[in-house]
C-alpha positions as a Markdown table, in Angstrom:
| # | Residue | x | y | z |
|---|---|---|---|---|
| 1 | Met | 0.0 | 0.0 | 0.0 |
| 2 | Ile | 1.3 | 3.5 | -0.7 |
| 3 | Ser | 1.9 | 5.7 | 2.2 |
| 4 | Leu | 0.2 | 9.0 | 1.9 |
| 5 | Pro | 0.8 | 12.2 | 3.9 |
| 6 | Asn | -1.5 | 12.6 | 6.9 |
| 7 | Ile | -3.9 | 15.2 | 5.7 |
| 8 | Gln | -6.9 | 16.0 | 7.8 |
| 9 | Leu | -10.0 | 15.7 | 5.5 |
| 10 | Pro | -13.6 | 16.3 | 6.6 |
| 11 | Ile | -15.4 | 13.0 | 7.4 |
| 12 | Met | -17.6 | 12.1 | 4.5 |
| 13 | Thr | -21.3 | 11.3 | 4.8 |
| 14 | Asp | -22.5 | 8.2 | 3.2 |
| 15 | Ser | -23.8 | 10.1 | 0.2 |
| 16 | Asp | -20.4 | 11.9 | -0.1 |
| 17 | Leu | -18.6 | 8.5 | -0.2 |
| 18 | Gln | -21.1 | 7.1 | -2.7 |
| 19 | Gln | -20.4 | 10.2 | -5.0 |
| 20 | Leu | -16.7 | 9.7 | -4.6 |
| 21 | Lys | -17.0 | 6.1 | -5.4 |
| 22 | Gln | -19.0 | 6.8 | -8.5 |
| 23 | Ala | -16.4 | 9.5 | -9.6 |
| 24 | Phe | -13.6 | 7.1 | -9.3 |
| 25 | Val | -15.4 | 4.2 | -11.2 |
| 26 | Asn | -16.2 | 6.7 | -13.9 |
| 27 | Asp | -12.6 | 7.7 | -14.2 |
| 28 | Met | -11.4 | 4.1 | -14.2 |
| 29 | Ile | -14.0 | 3.2 | -17.0 |
| 30 | Glu | -13.0 | 6.2 | -19.1 |
| 31 | Ser | -9.3 | 5.2 | -18.9 |
| 32 | Met | -10.0 | 1.7 | -20.1 |
| 33 | Asp | -9.8 | 0.6 | -23.8 |
| 34 | Met | -12.6 | -1.5 | -25.2 |
| 35 | Asp | -10.8 | -4.9 | -24.7 |
| 36 | Thr | -10.0 | -4.2 | -21.1 |
| 37 | Leu | -13.6 | -3.0 | -20.5 |
| 38 | Ile | -15.0 | -6.1 | -22.0 |
| 39 | Ser | -12.6 | -8.4 | -20.0 |
| 40 | Tyr | -13.5 | -6.6 | -16.8 |
| 41 | Ala | -17.3 | -6.9 | -17.4 |
| 42 | Phe | -16.9 | -10.6 | -18.3 |
| 43 | Asp | -14.7 | -11.4 | -15.2 |
| 44 | Ser | -17.2 | -9.4 | -12.9 |
| 45 | Met | -20.2 | -11.2 | -14.4 |
| 46 | Met | -18.6 | -14.6 | -14.0 |
| 47 | Lys | -18.0 | -13.9 | -10.3 |
| 48 | Asp | -21.7 | -12.9 | -9.9 |
| 49 | Tyr | -22.8 | -16.2 | -11.3 |
| 50 | Ala | -20.0 | -18.4 | -9.7 |
| 51 | Asp | -22.1 | -19.5 | -6.7 |
| 52 | Met | -25.4 | -20.0 | -8.5 |
| 53 | Asn | -26.6 | -23.6 | -8.9 |
| 54 | Glu | -28.0 | -24.8 | -12.1 |
| 55 | Glu | -31.7 | -23.9 | -11.3 |
| 56 | Glu | -30.7 | -20.4 | -10.0 |
| 57 | Phe | -28.7 | -19.8 | -13.2 |
| 58 | Arg | -31.7 | -21.0 | -15.4 |
| 59 | Glu | -34.0 | -18.6 | -13.7 |
| 60 | Glu | -31.5 | -15.9 | -14.1 |
| 61 | Ile | -31.2 | -16.5 | -17.8 |
| 62 | Ile | -34.9 | -16.7 | -18.5 |
| 63 | Tyr | -35.5 | -13.6 | -16.4 |
| 64 | Tyr | -33.0 | -11.8 | -18.3 |
| 65 | Gln | -34.7 | -12.8 | -21.5 |
| 66 | Cys | -38.2 | -11.7 | -20.3 |
| 67 | Gly | -39.4 | -15.1 | -19.7 |
| 68 | Asp | -38.1 | -16.8 | -23.0 |
| 69 | Glu | -37.4 | -20.3 | -21.9 |
| 70 | Gln | -36.6 | -21.3 | -25.6 |
| 71 | Tyr | -33.6 | -18.9 | -25.4 |
| 72 | Tyr | -32.4 | -20.9 | -22.4 |
| 73 | Asn | -33.0 | -24.3 | -24.3 |
| 74 | Asp | -31.2 | -23.0 | -27.3 |
| 75 | Leu | -28.2 | -21.7 | -25.3 |
| 76 | Val | -27.8 | -24.9 | -23.4 |
| 77 | Glu | -27.8 | -26.9 | -26.8 |
| 78 | Gln | -25.2 | -24.3 | -28.1 |
| 79 | Ala | -23.0 | -24.4 | -25.0 |
| 80 | Val | -23.0 | -28.1 | -24.0 |
| 81 | Gly | -24.4 | -29.9 | -27.1 |
């Protein structure tokens, strides 16, 4: 970790901290090229789905596709044959 000078800053409210986080994330995204952004999104989404069992993941896919169970069936066929 980088050692920073001890500067007394005012204590942030929860709202202030949320705004700071949003500003930092926006700056990070703005500095990424498209390949890095896609890779980051892929990794983040895979982490979100990592702990889902098959039924939970099925429900997530169908919900994302507005109830289209055929999409799920087609995707299963495409992914695992």
